NUKENU-109532 format. One record per residue (C-alpha): residue number from 1; residue in one letter; x, y, z negated. Coordinates in nm, 3 decimals. Example, Ala and Ser with C-alpha at 12.3 -4.5 7.8 and 13.67 -1.06 7.14 Angstrom:
> 1 / a / 1.230 / -0.450 / -0.780
> 2 / s / 1.367 / -0.106 / -0.714
REM end
This chain:
> 1 / m / 11.474 / 7.670 / -15.165
> 2 / k / 11.635 / 7.756 / -15.491
> 3 / n / 11.723 / 8.123 / -15.505
> 4 / t / 12.052 / 8.187 / -15.679
> 5 / t / 12.141 / 8.535 / -15.799
> 6 / v / 12.465 / 8.620 / -15.971
> 7 / t / 12.488 / 8.964 / -16.131
> 8 / v / 12.825 / 9.102 / -16.230
> 9 / a / 12.863 / 9.413 / -16.442
> 10 / g / 13.062 / 9.689 / -16.270
> 11 / i / 13.375 / 9.833 / -16.427
> 12 / g / 13.475 / 10.199 / -16.434
> 13 / m / 13.565 / 10.384 / -16.116
> 14 / a / 13.937 / 10.409 / -16.058
> 15 / s / 14.063 / 10.754 / -16.152
> 16 / s / 14.219 / 10.805 / -15.809
> 17 / l / 13.875 / 10.782 / -15.647
> 18 / s / 13.657 / 10.943 / -15.910
> 19 / g / 13.714 / 11.294 / -15.783
> 20 / i / 13.629 / 11.200 / -15.426
> 21 / m / 13.314 / 11.016 / -15.519
> 22 / a / 13.202 / 11.282 / -15.766
> 23 / s / 13.205 / 11.536 / -15.482
> 24 / c / 12.925 / 11.340 / -15.314
> 25 / a / 12.590 / 11.427 / -15.467
> 26 / a / 12.370 / 11.129 / -15.551
> 27 / s / 12.128 / 11.230 / -15.277
> 28 / d / 12.412 / 11.208 / -15.022
> 29 / r / 12.515 / 10.857 / -15.119
> 30 / i / 12.451 / 10.570 / -14.881
> 31 / n / 12.416 / 10.240 / -15.068
> 32 / v / 12.530 / 9.945 / -14.860
> 33 / g / 12.475 / 9.572 / -14.898
> 34 / l / 12.674 / 9.314 / -14.699
> 35 / i / 12.538 / 8.973 / -14.596
> 36 / g / 12.815 / 8.738 / -14.483
> 37 / c / 13.148 / 8.837 / -14.638
> 38 / n / 13.407 / 8.601 / -14.491
> 39 / g / 13.506 / 8.748 / -14.154
> 40 / m / 13.400 / 9.045 / -13.946
> 41 / g / 13.139 / 9.141 / -14.203
> 42 / f / 13.408 / 9.238 / -14.453
> 43 / v / 13.610 / 9.415 / -14.183
> 44 / d / 13.298 / 9.620 / -14.111
> 45 / l / 13.246 / 9.693 / -14.480
> 46 / k / 13.601 / 9.826 / -14.516
> 47 / a / 13.534 / 10.062 / -14.226
> 48 / f / 13.220 / 10.182 / -14.405
> 49 / l / 13.414 / 10.236 / -14.728
> 50 / a / 13.649 / 10.477 / -14.551
> 51 / h / 13.361 / 10.724 / -14.595
> 52 / p / 13.337 / 10.857 / -14.953
> 53 / e / 12.957 / 10.885 / -14.943
> 54 / v / 12.927 / 10.508 / -14.894
> 55 / e / 12.886 / 10.287 / -15.200
> 56 / c / 12.874 / 9.907 / -15.172
> 57 / i / 12.633 / 9.792 / -15.440
> 58 / a / 12.572 / 9.433 / -15.323
> 59 / l / 12.745 / 9.139 / -15.158
> 60 / c / 12.586 / 8.816 / -15.039
> 61 / d / 12.745 / 8.492 / -14.926
> 62 / i / 12.650 / 8.126 / -14.953
> 63 / d / 13.007 / 8.039 / -15.053
> 64 / e / 13.082 / 8.137 / -15.415
> 65 / n / 13.456 / 8.126 / -15.346
> 66 / v / 13.421 / 8.386 / -15.071
> 67 / l / 13.173 / 8.590 / -15.272
> 68 / n / 13.396 / 8.615 / -15.578
> 69 / q / 13.707 / 8.686 / -15.370
> 70 / r / 13.536 / 8.971 / -15.186
> 71 / a / 13.411 / 9.117 / -15.512
> 72 / t / 13.772 / 9.122 / -15.631
> 73 / d / 13.887 / 9.271 / -15.300
> 74 / l / 13.625 / 9.542 / -15.334
> 75 / e / 13.744 / 9.620 / -15.685
> 76 / k / 14.092 / 9.680 / -15.544
> 77 / l / 13.953 / 9.905 / -15.271
> 78 / r / 13.714 / 10.113 / -15.478
> 79 / g / 13.800 / 10.053 / -15.842
> 80 / k / 13.495 / 9.845 / -15.932
> 81 / k / 13.307 / 9.536 / -15.830
> 82 / p / 12.958 / 9.568 / -15.681
> 83 / v / 12.680 / 9.540 / -15.938
> 84 / n / 12.494 / 9.268 / -15.746
> 85 / l / 12.633 / 8.942 / -15.609
> 86 / y / 12.383 / 8.716 / -15.433
> 87 / k / 12.384 / 8.374 / -15.268
> 88 / d / 12.037 / 8.426 / -15.117
> 89 / w / 12.025 / 8.707 / -14.860
> 90 / r / 11.656 / 8.769 / -14.926
> 91 / k / 11.742 / 8.895 / -15.274
> 92 / l / 11.977 / 9.151 / -15.125
> 93 / i / 11.714 / 9.280 / -14.885
> 94 / d / 11.460 / 9.300 / -15.169
> 95 / n / 11.695 / 9.535 / -15.356
> 96 / k / 11.522 / 9.874 / -15.319
> 97 / d / 11.840 / 10.067 / -15.398
> 98 / i / 12.006 / 9.951 / -15.075
> 99 / d / 11.987 / 10.192 / -14.780
> 100 / v / 12.197 / 10.001 / -14.525
> 101 / v / 12.232 / 9.628 / -14.464
> 102 / i / 12.538 / 9.494 / -14.282
> 103 / v / 12.462 / 9.159 / -14.117
> 104 / g / 12.795 / 8.978 / -14.082
> 105 / t / 12.664 / 8.621 / -14.077
> 106 / p / 12.696 / 8.362 / -13.795
> 107 / d / 12.481 / 8.425 / -13.488
> 108 / h / 12.201 / 8.186 / -13.582
> 109 / w / 12.112 / 8.405 / -13.882
> 110 / h / 12.110 / 8.749 / -13.717
> 111 / c / 11.747 / 8.753 / -13.607
> 112 / l / 11.583 / 8.667 / -13.939
> 113 / q / 11.810 / 8.890 / -14.143
> 114 / m / 11.796 / 9.195 / -13.917
> 115 / i / 11.418 / 9.181 / -13.879
> 116 / s / 11.370 / 9.132 / -14.253
> 117 / a / 11.592 / 9.432 / -14.326
> 118 / c / 11.402 / 9.647 / -14.076
> 119 / e / 11.071 / 9.544 / -14.232
> 120 / a / 11.208 / 9.645 / -14.573
> 121 / g / 11.287 / 9.994 / -14.444
> 122 / k / 11.666 / 9.954 / -14.427
> 123 / a / 11.902 / 10.079 / -14.160
> 124 / v / 12.096 / 9.785 / -14.015
> 125 / y / 12.448 / 9.736 / -13.882
> 126 / c / 12.432 / 9.394 / -13.712
> 127 / e / 12.731 / 9.208 / -13.581
> 128 / k / 12.734 / 9.096 / -13.221
> 129 / p / 12.596 / 8.911 / -13.036
> 130 / l / 12.264 / 9.053 / -13.148
> 131 / g / 12.075 / 8.721 / -13.130
> 132 / k / 12.150 / 8.357 / -13.062
> 133 / s / 11.874 / 8.327 / -12.801
> 134 / i / 11.693 / 8.546 / -12.552
> 135 / e / 11.362 / 8.538 / -12.740
> 136 / e / 11.533 / 8.635 / -13.065
> 137 / c / 11.679 / 8.940 / -12.890
> 138 / n / 11.333 / 9.034 / -12.763
> 139 / l / 11.186 / 9.008 / -13.114
> 140 / m / 11.467 / 9.210 / -13.268
> 141 / v / 11.402 / 9.498 / -13.028
> 142 / k / 11.030 / 9.483 / -13.108
> 143 / a / 11.096 / 9.486 / -13.482
> 144 / a / 11.333 / 9.782 / -13.470
> 145 / r / 11.078 / 9.979 / -13.271
> 146 / k / 10.783 / 9.873 / -13.487
> 147 / y / 10.956 / 9.973 / -13.811
> 148 / n / 11.135 / 10.275 / -13.656
> 149 / s / 11.467 / 10.137 / -13.777
> 150 / v / 11.814 / 10.277 / -13.715
> 151 / v / 12.022 / 9.986 / -13.582
> 152 / q / 12.381 / 9.971 / -13.464
> 153 / v / 12.517 / 9.653 / -13.300
> 154 / g / 12.884 / 9.578 / -13.360
> 155 / q / 12.989 / 9.641 / -13.000
> 156 / w / 13.234 / 9.907 / -13.113
> 157 / q / 13.385 / 9.963 / -12.769
> 158 / r / 13.079 / 10.179 / -12.706
> 159 / s / 13.241 / 10.427 / -12.947
> 160 / d / 13.596 / 10.403 / -12.811
> 161 / p / 13.677 / 10.714 / -12.599
> 162 / h / 13.902 / 10.552 / -12.337
> 163 / w / 13.623 / 10.313 / -12.233
> 164 / q / 13.393 / 10.607 / -12.174
> 165 / e / 13.664 / 10.787 / -11.974
> 166 / a / 13.709 / 10.481 / -11.754
> 167 / v / 13.336 / 10.465 / -11.682
> 168 / q / 13.343 / 10.827 / -11.570
> 169 / f / 13.626 / 10.746 / -11.329
> 170 / i / 13.447 / 10.438 / -11.195
> 171 / r / 13.132 / 10.639 / -11.129
> 172 / s / 13.329 / 10.921 / -10.961
> 173 / g / 13.352 / 10.716 / -10.640
> 174 / q / 13.730 / 10.742 / -10.614
> 175 / l / 13.770 / 10.364 / -10.607
> 176 / g / 13.550 / 10.348 / -10.297
> 177 / k / 13.311 / 10.059 / -10.249
> 178 / i / 13.346 / 9.821 / -10.545
> 179 / r / 13.305 / 9.461 / -10.429
> 180 / l / 13.385 / 9.275 / -10.748
> 181 / v / 13.405 / 9.325 / -11.124
> 182 / r / 13.640 / 9.072 / -11.276
> 183 / v / 13.581 / 9.018 / -11.650
> 184 / f / 13.811 / 8.789 / -11.846
> 185 / t / 13.909 / 8.669 / -12.192
> 186 / y / 14.203 / 8.432 / -12.237
> 187 / l / 14.285 / 8.353 / -12.600
> 188 / g / 14.624 / 8.189 / -12.623
> 189 / w / 14.621 / 8.196 / -13.002
> 190 / c / 14.294 / 8.001 / -13.012
> 191 / t / 14.362 / 7.637 / -12.936
> 192 / s / 14.203 / 7.302 / -13.006
> 193 / v / 13.972 / 7.230 / -13.300
> 194 / p / 14.065 / 6.877 / -13.416
> 195 / v / 13.795 / 6.621 / -13.484
> 196 / l / 13.722 / 6.591 / -13.857
> 197 / a / 13.504 / 6.348 / -14.046
> 198 / d / 13.187 / 6.463 / -14.223
> 199 / e / 13.229 / 6.509 / -14.597
> 200 / p / 13.033 / 6.602 / -14.911
> 201 / v / 12.944 / 6.968 / -14.945
> 202 / p / 13.223 / 7.143 / -15.138
> 203 / s / 13.145 / 7.291 / -15.477
> 204 / g / 12.998 / 7.640 / -15.477
> 205 / i / 12.852 / 7.626 / -15.126
> 206 / d / 12.478 / 7.644 / -15.053
> 207 / y / 12.506 / 7.449 / -14.730
> 208 / d / 12.132 / 7.416 / -14.670
> 209 / m / 12.106 / 7.794 / -14.676
> 210 / w / 12.403 / 7.820 / -14.441
> 211 / l / 12.226 / 7.593 / -14.192
> 212 / g / 11.904 / 7.794 / -14.225
> 213 / p / 11.692 / 7.765 / -13.909
> 214 / s / 11.948 / 7.546 / -13.728
> 215 / p / 11.918 / 7.164 / -13.720
> 216 / k / 12.001 / 6.959 / -14.027
> 217 / r / 12.359 / 6.829 / -14.002
> 218 / p / 12.604 / 6.665 / -14.243
> 219 / f / 12.866 / 6.905 / -14.376
> 220 / n / 13.169 / 6.929 / -14.150
> 221 / r / 13.442 / 7.192 / -14.184
> 222 / n / 13.452 / 7.232 / -13.808
> 223 / r / 13.100 / 7.374 / -13.814
> 224 / f / 13.168 / 7.615 / -14.097
> 225 / h / 13.318 / 7.962 / -14.132
> 226 / f / 13.515 / 8.078 / -13.822
> 227 / d / 13.470 / 7.769 / -13.603
> 228 / f / 13.090 / 7.783 / -13.606
> 229 / r / 13.113 / 7.978 / -13.278
> 230 / w / 13.212 / 7.666 / -13.083
> 231 / f / 12.885 / 7.480 / -13.153
> 232 / w / 12.555 / 7.536 / -12.972
> 233 / d / 12.351 / 7.512 / -13.293
> 234 / y / 12.499 / 7.837 / -13.419
> 235 / a / 12.650 / 8.037 / -13.133
> 236 / g / 12.753 / 8.043 / -12.766
> 237 / g / 13.132 / 8.015 / -12.754
> 238 / l / 13.345 / 8.281 / -12.587
> 239 / m / 13.065 / 8.362 / -12.344
> 240 / t / 12.868 / 8.538 / -12.618
> 241 / d / 13.153 / 8.610 / -12.862
> 242 / w / 13.367 / 8.821 / -12.626
> 243 / g / 13.124 / 8.844 / -12.336
> 244 / v / 12.900 / 9.094 / -12.510
> 245 / h / 13.197 / 9.331 / -12.550
> 246 / l / 13.335 / 9.308 / -12.198
> 247 / l / 13.035 / 9.226 / -11.979
> 248 / d / 12.865 / 9.525 / -12.139
> 249 / y / 13.114 / 9.753 / -11.964
> 250 / a / 13.078 / 9.569 / -11.635
> 251 / l / 12.709 / 9.658 / -11.634
> 252 / y / 12.763 / 10.003 / -11.782
> 253 / g / 13.037 / 10.092 / -11.535
> 254 / m / 12.835 / 9.975 / -11.235
> 255 / d / 12.509 / 10.118 / -11.375
> 256 / v / 12.315 / 9.795 / -11.317
> 257 / a / 12.092 / 9.574 / -11.532
> 258 / t / 11.943 / 9.258 / -11.382
> 259 / p / 12.135 / 9.013 / -11.161
> 260 / k / 11.977 / 8.846 / -10.859
> 261 / s / 12.117 / 8.506 / -10.961
> 262 / i / 12.354 / 8.336 / -11.203
> 263 / m / 12.568 / 8.027 / -11.164
> 264 / a / 12.845 / 7.886 / -11.383
> 265 / m / 13.111 / 7.616 / -11.368
> 266 / g / 13.346 / 7.501 / -11.639
> 267 / g / 13.399 / 7.248 / -11.913
> 268 / k / 13.638 / 7.119 / -12.173
> 269 / y / 13.934 / 7.114 / -11.938
> 270 / g / 14.210 / 7.208 / -12.180
> 271 / y / 14.099 / 7.006 / -12.483
> 272 / p / 13.856 / 6.736 / -12.365
> 273 / g / 13.880 / 6.532 / -12.683
> 274 / d / 13.850 / 6.802 / -12.948
> 275 / a / 13.550 / 6.884 / -13.168
> 276 / c / 13.415 / 7.187 / -12.978
> 277 / e / 13.088 / 7.173 / -12.785
> 278 / t / 13.119 / 7.500 / -12.592
> 279 / p / 13.349 / 7.500 / -12.285
> 280 / d / 13.714 / 7.594 / -12.330
> 281 / s / 13.720 / 7.707 / -11.966
> 282 / l / 13.432 / 7.878 / -11.786
> 283 / q / 13.368 / 8.084 / -11.475
> 284 / t / 13.029 / 8.250 / -11.433
> 285 / i / 12.914 / 8.445 / -11.127
> 286 / y / 12.643 / 8.709 / -11.159
> 287 / e / 12.513 / 8.816 / -10.819
> 288 / f / 12.409 / 9.178 / -10.765
> 289 / e / 12.325 / 9.372 / -10.450
> 290 / g / 12.654 / 9.431 / -10.270
> 291 / f / 12.893 / 9.300 / -10.536
> 292 / n / 12.947 / 9.022 / -10.790
> 293 / v / 13.047 / 9.017 / -11.155
> 294 / i / 13.270 / 8.722 / -11.244
> 295 / w / 13.320 / 8.612 / -11.605
> 296 / d / 13.631 / 8.399 / -11.664
> 297 / h / 13.743 / 8.262 / -12.001
> 298 / a / 13.987 / 8.010 / -12.144
> 299 / i / 14.135 / 7.925 / -12.482
> 300 / g / 14.495 / 7.819 / -12.532
> 301 / i / 14.612 / 8.033 / -12.236
> 302 / n / 14.725 / 8.396 / -12.262
> 303 / d / 14.730 / 8.551 / -11.915
> 304 / g / 14.381 / 8.613 / -11.777
> 305 / a / 14.458 / 8.869 / -11.504
> 306 / y / 14.676 / 9.175 / -11.446
> 307 / g / 14.916 / 9.051 / -11.715
> 308 / r / 14.650 / 9.086 / -11.983
> 309 / g / 14.472 / 8.845 / -12.215
> 310 / h / 14.138 / 9.027 / -12.186
> 311 / g / 13.982 / 9.306 / -11.988
> 312 / l / 13.801 / 9.407 / -11.671
> 313 / g / 13.910 / 9.480 / -11.316
> 314 / f / 13.679 / 9.698 / -11.105
> 315 / v / 13.801 / 9.598 / -10.757
> 316 / g / 13.736 / 9.877 / -10.509
> 317 / e / 13.839 / 9.937 / -10.149
> 318 / n / 14.081 / 10.212 / -10.254
> 319 / g / 14.210 / 10.062 / -10.575
> 320 / t / 14.138 / 9.860 / -10.885
> 321 / l / 14.067 / 10.009 / -11.225
> 322 / v / 14.192 / 9.779 / -11.499
> 323 / i / 14.087 / 9.828 / -11.861
> 324 / d / 14.131 / 9.652 / -12.193
> 325 / r / 14.134 / 9.757 / -12.557
> 326 / n / 14.477 / 9.916 / -12.518
> 327 / g / 14.383 / 10.154 / -12.237
> 328 / w / 14.310 / 10.181 / -11.864
> 329 / e / 14.494 / 10.241 / -11.539
> 330 / v / 14.429 / 10.238 / -11.164
> 331 / i / 14.629 / 10.017 / -10.929
> 332 / p / 14.609 / 10.155 / -10.572
> 333 / e / 14.516 / 9.934 / -10.280
> 334 / i / 14.801 / 9.919 / -10.027
> 335 / v / 14.717 / 9.840 / -9.664
> 336 / n / 14.985 / 9.843 / -9.392
> 337 / k / 15.224 / 9.988 / -9.652
> 338 / e / 14.997 / 10.287 / -9.710
> 339 / k / 14.825 / 10.362 / -10.039
> 340 / r / 14.455 / 10.438 / -10.019
> 341 / m / 14.472 / 10.641 / -10.341
> 342 / e / 14.722 / 10.752 / -10.599
> 343 / a / 14.792 / 10.534 / -10.896
> 344 / v / 14.665 / 10.639 / -11.237
> 345 / a / 14.914 / 10.568 / -11.513
> 346 / m / 14.798 / 10.390 / -11.827
> 347 / k / 14.576 / 10.608 / -12.041
> 348 / k / 14.608 / 10.462 / -12.386
> 349 / g / 14.322 / 10.406 / -12.626
> 350 / t / 14.309 / 10.545 / -12.977
> 351 / g / 14.255 / 10.214 / -13.154
> 352 / k / 13.977 / 10.375 / -13.357
> 353 / g / 13.675 / 10.218 / -13.190
> 354 / l / 13.537 / 10.051 / -13.503
> 355 / d / 13.597 / 10.360 / -13.718
> 356 / n / 13.418 / 10.579 / -13.463
> 357 / h / 13.137 / 10.325 / -13.437
> 358 / v / 13.071 / 10.321 / -13.810
> 359 / k / 13.081 / 10.702 / -13.826
> 360 / n / 12.829 / 10.725 / -13.543
> 361 / f / 12.599 / 10.484 / -13.727
> 362 / l / 12.626 / 10.673 / -14.055
> 363 / d / 12.557 / 11.003 / -13.881
> 364 / c / 12.251 / 10.854 / -13.713
> 365 / t / 12.135 / 10.701 / -14.040
> 366 / k / 12.148 / 11.037 / -14.215
> 367 / k / 11.939 / 11.196 / -13.939
> 368 / h / 11.723 / 10.887 / -13.885
> 369 / d / 11.827 / 10.892 / -13.519
> 370 / r / 11.767 / 10.553 / -13.351
> 371 / n / 11.989 / 10.651 / -13.056
> 372 / t / 12.310 / 10.496 / -13.189
> 373 / n / 12.603 / 10.430 / -12.955
> 374 / a / 12.517 / 10.058 / -12.946
> 375 / s / 12.144 / 10.057 / -13.014
> 376 / v / 11.937 / 9.744 / -13.056
> 377 / e / 11.826 / 9.783 / -12.694
> 378 / i / 12.187 / 9.792 / -12.570
> 379 / g / 12.285 / 9.498 / -12.789
> 380 / a / 11.984 / 9.292 / -12.685
> 381 / h / 12.035 / 9.347 / -12.314
> 382 / i / 12.398 / 9.236 / -12.306
> 383 / a / 12.339 / 8.945 / -12.545
> 384 / k / 12.067 / 8.817 / -12.311
> 385 / f / 12.297 / 8.871 / -12.012
> 386 / s / 12.562 / 8.654 / -12.178
> 387 / h / 12.306 / 8.388 / -12.268
> 388 / l / 12.209 / 8.371 / -11.900
> 389 / g / 12.564 / 8.260 / -11.822
> 390 / n / 12.554 / 7.987 / -12.087
> 391 / i / 12.215 / 7.861 / -11.967
> 392 / a / 12.346 / 7.842 / -11.610
> 393 / y / 12.641 / 7.638 / -11.738
> 394 / r / 12.427 / 7.405 / -11.947
> 395 / t / 12.179 / 7.335 / -11.667
> 396 / g / 12.435 / 7.319 / -11.388
> 397 / k / 12.195 / 7.517 / -11.166
> 398 / k / 12.205 / 7.841 / -10.971
> 399 / l / 11.934 / 8.031 / -11.154
> 400 / v / 11.712 / 8.317 / -11.045
> 401 / w / 11.614 / 8.557 / -11.325
> 402 / d / 11.328 / 8.807 / -11.301
> 403 / g / 11.402 / 8.985 / -11.628
> 404 / t / 11.177 / 8.767 / -11.844
> 405 / q / 11.215 / 8.410 / -11.719
> 406 / f / 11.381 / 8.188 / -11.460
> 407 / t / 11.165 / 8.161 / -11.149
> 408 / n / 11.328 / 7.855 / -10.997
> 409 / d / 11.389 / 7.618 / -11.290
> 410 / q / 11.156 / 7.528 / -11.575
> 411 / v / 11.424 / 7.330 / -11.757
> 412 / a / 11.628 / 7.649 / -11.790
> 413 / n / 11.327 / 7.827 / -11.941
> 414 / k / 11.332 / 7.580 / -12.231
> 415 / f / 11.652 / 7.749 / -12.351
> 416 / l / 11.482 / 8.087 / -12.393
> 417 / v / 11.302 / 8.022 / -12.723
> 418 / p / 11.479 / 7.851 / -13.017
> 419 / n / 11.328 / 7.577 / -13.232
> 420 / y / 11.360 / 7.669 / -13.599
> 421 / r / 11.402 / 7.411 / -13.872
> 422 / e / 11.136 / 7.420 / -14.143
> 423 / p / 11.066 / 7.610 / -14.360
> 424 / w / 11.214 / 7.887 / -14.143
> 425 / k / 10.997 / 8.028 / -13.868
> 426 / l / 11.060 / 8.252 / -13.572
> 427 / p / 10.925 / 8.597 / -13.668
> 428 / n / 10.591 / 8.708 / -13.531
> 429 / i / 10.626 / 9.075 / -13.440
REM end
């Protein structure tokens, strides 16, 4: 592949920031490079830049339009453009001045980029879900351990205080026996993706690099930028997009890891003729000893449960704890007009989950502490858990999982390891 590097000379630091930045000794600076600048990657970078010791010295994106726009945005934020602008992510990782790599690319790129950054001695902030497949997640854990890398996965709810408070309440036993954990995401704002014809690759886009290890396809705007998440080549739909956030707290709250079985039912019920491959409606049941976890998602509909668009309901004999990003409360169970426990009024969240998450990562990076709030092990486990739901849906089978493979269906096991398009290869760790 042709490697394209664009270097842009920096301009002077804005006077309003010069005093702040000068107070940080050079040895205290953390030089950051961002791969994938269009969506959540740039949101992450802005959270990093809230810390005066952080300096963004490199941006990378396969779309020159995005790359140049983000360089301009960064100039507005910090008074100067980054010195290095790349279209090939390998050039960014080869830059020895970079301490931290933010991986904000689509899911199908996470594995190669995170492992390469770890091998190069960088700390890594990797967007969720950690990997696009179960074997990729396994390899990413191995790489982080082999290279002793500090990794934070972008599951920022792990750094949001009200989620931790809710877990403490769940584990206190006050809800009584919990029979069900209801987990749901209903996105009313996210509707149909219309069918579009293939077209020539727009100017300034390195589309072959965007495809990377995924199958060769003609350029189609539906498979590019935000909507990539609705196609199996690149991602896993809402099951992995939101599932890693919310299912993580189902397991964390119940203090469990491996389900006895998984089954899923759903389809393109709301928009059967649109361009998406992943289901717009899906219900997945994870069976544990003595209770079930149910995942329920839909697009184009707002009300999932309890008057909320997303969240979890821990359904106990005495009451149900309901939590979302806004806060948590307990709804008492009423039997024969008698409450089994007192209600707990809404305890609101701070709305600073991402900010706290980035601070935790930076603190760990400075101390070279691998025990971040959402470590590679945490991210890998819940990404694999979400992939189990998608595999159950795609096979139409009730699957039994032993922690490494399916014991009752060899067809399902074929989904565990991805097939990379040449010249890309699955890392050998």
